[in-house]
C-alpha positions as CSV (number, residue, x, y, z in Angstrom):
1,M,31.4,-38.7,3.7
2,P,28.6,-36.2,2.8
3,E,28.9,-34.3,-0.4
4,L,26.9,-31.8,-2.6
5,V,25.4,-33.3,-5.6
6,L,22.9,-32.3,-8.2
7,P,19.4,-33.7,-7.3
8,T,19.2,-37.4,-8.0
9,T,16.7,-40.2,-7.9
10,S,19.1,-42.4,-6.1
11,V,18.1,-40.8,-2.7
12,M,14.4,-41.0,-3.3
13,T,13.5,-43.1,-0.2
14,S,15.6,-41.0,2.2
15,F,14.4,-37.8,0.5
16,L,10.8,-38.7,1.0
17,E,11.5,-39.6,4.7
18,A,13.1,-36.2,5.1
19,M,10.1,-34.5,3.6
20,D,7.9,-36.3,6.2
21,E,10.2,-34.9,8.8
22,F,9.7,-31.3,7.6
23,V,5.9,-31.8,7.4
24,A,5.9,-33.1,11.0
25,E,7.9,-30.1,12.0
26,G,5.4,-27.7,10.2
27,A,7.9,-26.4,7.7
28,E,6.9,-23.2,5.9
29,N,8.3,-20.3,4.0
30,S,11.1,-22.3,2.4
31,Q,11.9,-24.0,-0.9
32,T,11.4,-27.4,0.9
33,A,7.9,-26.3,2.1
34,A,7.0,-25.2,-1.5
35,W,8.2,-28.6,-2.9
36,I,6.0,-30.3,-0.4
37,D,3.0,-28.1,-1.2
38,V,3.3,-28.7,-4.9
39,N,4.6,-32.3,-5.3
40,A,3.5,-34.4,-2.3
41,P,2.0,-37.0,-2.3
42,G,2.4,-37.6,-6.1
43,W,6.2,-38.0,-5.8
44,Q,5.8,-41.3,-4.1
45,D,5.6,-42.7,-7.7
46,P,9.2,-43.2,-9.0
47,E,8.3,-41.6,-12.4
48,R,6.8,-38.6,-10.9
49,F,9.8,-38.3,-8.5
50,A,12.1,-38.4,-11.5
51,T,10.1,-35.6,-13.2
52,F,10.4,-33.6,-10.0
53,V,14.2,-34.1,-9.9
54,E,14.6,-33.0,-13.5
55,A,12.5,-29.9,-12.9
56,V,14.6,-28.9,-9.9
57,K,17.7,-29.3,-12.0
58,A,16.2,-27.4,-15.0
59,D,15.5,-24.4,-12.7
60,A,19.2,-23.5,-13.1
61,L,18.7,-22.9,-16.8
62,L,18.1,-19.4,-17.9
63,D,15.5,-20.3,-20.4
64,S,13.4,-22.5,-18.0
65,P,9.9,-21.3,-17.5
66,R,9.4,-19.8,-14.0
67,P,7.2,-17.2,-12.3
68,D,8.2,-13.5,-12.9
69,W,9.4,-13.2,-9.4
70,H,11.7,-16.2,-9.5
71,V,15.4,-16.2,-10.7
72,P,17.5,-19.0,-12.1
73,C,18.6,-21.2,-9.1
74,T,21.0,-24.1,-8.9
75,T,19.9,-26.5,-6.2
76,L,22.3,-29.0,-4.7
77,W,21.5,-31.9,-2.4
78,W,23.7,-32.8,0.7
79,V,23.9,-36.5,0.7
80,D,25.8,-39.3,2.3
81,G,25.6,-42.3,-0.1
82,H,21.8,-42.9,-0.4
83,D,21.0,-40.7,2.6
84,Y,19.5,-37.3,1.8
85,L,20.6,-34.8,4.6
86,G,19.6,-31.4,3.2
87,R,19.5,-29.0,0.3
88,I,21.1,-25.8,-0.6
89,A,19.8,-23.3,-3.3
90,I,22.2,-20.8,-5.0
91,R,20.1,-18.1,-6.7
92,H,22.2,-16.8,-9.7
93,V,21.0,-13.2,-9.4
94,L,19.2,-11.0,-6.9
95,N,15.8,-9.4,-7.4
96,D,14.4,-6.8,-5.0
97,F,13.0,-9.5,-2.7
98,L,16.1,-11.6,-2.6
99,L,18.3,-8.5,-2.0
100,D,16.1,-7.6,0.9
101,V,15.2,-10.9,2.5
102,G,16.2,-14.1,0.6
103,G,19.8,-13.7,-0.5
104,H,21.8,-15.7,-3.0
105,I,22.0,-18.8,-0.8
106,G,19.3,-20.6,1.1
107,Y,19.6,-24.0,2.8
108,D,18.0,-26.4,5.2
109,V,19.0,-29.6,6.9
110,R,16.5,-32.4,7.6
111,P,15.3,-32.2,11.2
112,T,16.7,-35.5,12.4
113,R,20.2,-34.6,11.2
114,R,20.6,-31.1,12.6
115,R,23.3,-30.0,15.1
116,E,25.8,-32.4,13.4
117,G,27.7,-29.7,11.4
118,H,25.9,-30.4,8.1
119,A,24.8,-26.8,7.5
120,T,28.3,-25.3,7.9
121,A,29.8,-28.0,5.8
122,M,27.1,-27.6,3.1
123,L,27.5,-23.9,2.9
124,R,31.3,-24.1,2.7
125,A,30.9,-26.6,-0.1
126,A,28.5,-24.5,-1.9
127,L,30.7,-21.3,-2.0
128,P,32.8,-22.6,-5.0
129,W,29.6,-23.4,-6.9
130,A,28.5,-19.8,-6.2
131,L,31.9,-18.4,-7.4
132,A,31.6,-20.4,-10.6
133,L,28.3,-18.7,-11.2
134,G,30.1,-15.3,-10.9
135,I,28.8,-14.6,-7.4
136,D,31.4,-13.0,-5.0
137,P,30.5,-12.2,-2.3
138,A,27.2,-14.1,-1.8
139,L,24.3,-12.6,0.3
140,V,23.1,-15.2,2.9
141,T,20.3,-14.2,5.2
142,C,18.7,-15.8,8.2
143,D,16.1,-14.9,10.8
144,D,17.4,-12.6,13.5
145,D,16.7,-15.2,16.2
146,N,18.1,-18.2,14.4
147,V,21.2,-18.7,16.5
148,G,22.2,-21.9,14.5
149,S,22.2,-20.2,11.2
150,I,24.0,-17.1,12.5
151,R,26.8,-19.4,13.7
152,V,26.9,-21.3,10.3
153,I,27.1,-18.1,8.3
154,E,29.7,-16.5,10.5
155,A,31.7,-19.8,10.5
156,C,31.8,-19.5,6.7
157,G,33.2,-16.0,6.9
158,G,29.9,-14.0,6.7
159,V,30.1,-10.4,7.6
160,L,26.9,-8.8,8.9
161,E,25.7,-5.9,6.8
162,D,22.5,-5.1,8.7
163,V,19.2,-6.4,10.1
164,R,16.1,-5.7,8.1
165,G,13.0,-6.4,10.0
166,L,13.4,-10.0,11.1
167,K,16.2,-10.8,8.7
168,R,20.0,-10.6,9.3
169,R,21.9,-10.0,6.0
170,Y,25.5,-11.3,5.7
171,W,27.9,-11.1,2.9
172,V,30.0,-14.3,2.5
173,P,33.2,-14.4,0.4
174,T,33.1,-17.2,-2.2
175,T,36.9,-16.9,-3.0
């Protein structure tokens, strides 16, 4: 049964296979795409992968170094045993960009495991984590033409506030 976990080296093989799927798809403008740009191919080495995992977990800490435009972020991986299925990021606070475009929560599911209900289950499972961080409601955004994400967000109780440019902005209760 899939579950949200903190990033772990136990899914390294499956994680790297998923990253190859995102590369083949042409992933861009996401946390996953940024991970690929910065870390591949070095993370094929188990020690470098372990360093990457620790860095992802450390991003949740207030005192971790980060670019000025980044905020503390808890990243969780959606896994089934040793199979990496996707990731979800919970941004602890909103800066101007996140308020307008990115939101509190962003997620993606590996391409070969889409349309299986993982995104909805993952977002539902992440809402208590967001509440524990003091977030209620959570802003979740998606592209205006992303029918799959619109359905996921609405299935989790998202209420559309508005559409800004190409982004739909929803408030999702975490309680």
